[in-house]
C-alpha positions in Angstrom: 83.2 115.5 80.7 86.1 113.6 83.1 85.7 115.1 86.6 88.4 117.0 87.9 90.0 115.0 91.0 91.6 116.8 93.3 93.4 116.2 96.8 90.5 118.1 98.5 87.7 116.2 96.8 89.7 112.9 96.1 88.0 111.0 99.4 84.2 111.8 98.2 84.4 111.3 94.6 86.6 108.0 94.7 86.8 106.3 97.8 83.1 106.8 98.8 82.2 106.3 95.2 79.3 104.0 94.7 80.4 102.7 91.1 83.9 101.8 89.5 86.4 104.9 89.1 89.1 105.3 86.6 91.3 108.0 87.4 94.0 109.4 84.9 97.3 111.0 86.6 98.4 113.3 84.2 100.3 116.5 84.0 100.3 119.6 81.3 103.9 118.9 80.2 103.4 115.1 79.6 103.2 114.2 75.9 102.0 110.9 76.6 99.2 112.3 79.0 98.1 114.5 75.8 98.1 111.4 73.8 95.4 109.7 75.9 93.5 112.5 76.9 91.0 112.3 74.2 90.6 108.4 74.9 89.5 109.6 78.7 87.2 112.2 77.5 85.4 109.8 75.0 85.2 107.0 77.6 83.7 109.6 80.2 80.7 109.9 78.0 80.5 106.5 77.3 80.6 105.1 80.8 78.6 108.0 82.3 75.9 106.3 84.2 78.0 103.4 85.3 81.5 104.5 86.1 83.0 107.7 87.0 86.1 108.7 84.7 88.2 111.1 86.3 91.5 113.2 86.1 93.8 114.3 88.4 96.7 116.7 87.6 99.7 115.8 89.8 101.5 119.0 89.7 98.3 120.7 91.3 97.5 117.8 93.4 100.7 116.3 94.6 99.2 114.8 97.9 96.9 111.8 96.0 99.9 111.4 93.4 102.4 110.5 96.5 99.6 108.6 98.6 99.0 106.0 95.8 103.0 106.0 94.6 102.1 107.8 91.2 105.9 107.8 89.9 105.1 107.7 86.2 102.6 109.5 84.1 100.2 108.9 82.5 99.1 106.3 85.2 95.3 104.9 85.1 94.0 103.6 88.3 90.9 101.5 88.4 89.1 102.1 91.9 86.3 99.5 93.2 84.8 99.7 96.8 87.6 102.3 97.8 90.3 100.0 96.8 92.9 100.0 93.7 92.0 96.9 91.6 94.2 97.6 88.5 96.4 99.7 87.3 97.8 100.9 83.7 101.1 102.7 83.5 101.8 104.5 80.2 100.1 105.6 77.3 97.9 102.6 75.7 95.1 102.0 73.4 91.5 102.7 74.2 90.8 98.9 74.2 93.5 98.7 77.2 91.4 101.1 79.7 87.9 99.6 78.3 88.7 96.0 79.1 90.0 97.1 82.8 87.0 99.2 83.5 84.2 96.6 81.8 85.6 94.1 84.0 84.6 96.2 87.4 81.2 96.5 86.0 
């Protein structure tokens, strides 16, 4: 299951992570977010020991979304060594996400 990332735990789970992190910025009311949600959950199982797969609810955690300039959702960012190294804005097929994450492993 994807890790719930919040304003409070972002630094600990993402910035200080020792593996690549994929974060889905989403909201309950967002249709395209619901379209990629099963992909994100599936990937959290597939990459369990190799990467951190998380979700940030932008309505509940506006601080992180604002800090990283998330203006459209879904936006999926890829972080390695505390730095954003890639991004996917909008719904996309699973292969788009796995290719970006695989490149960081």
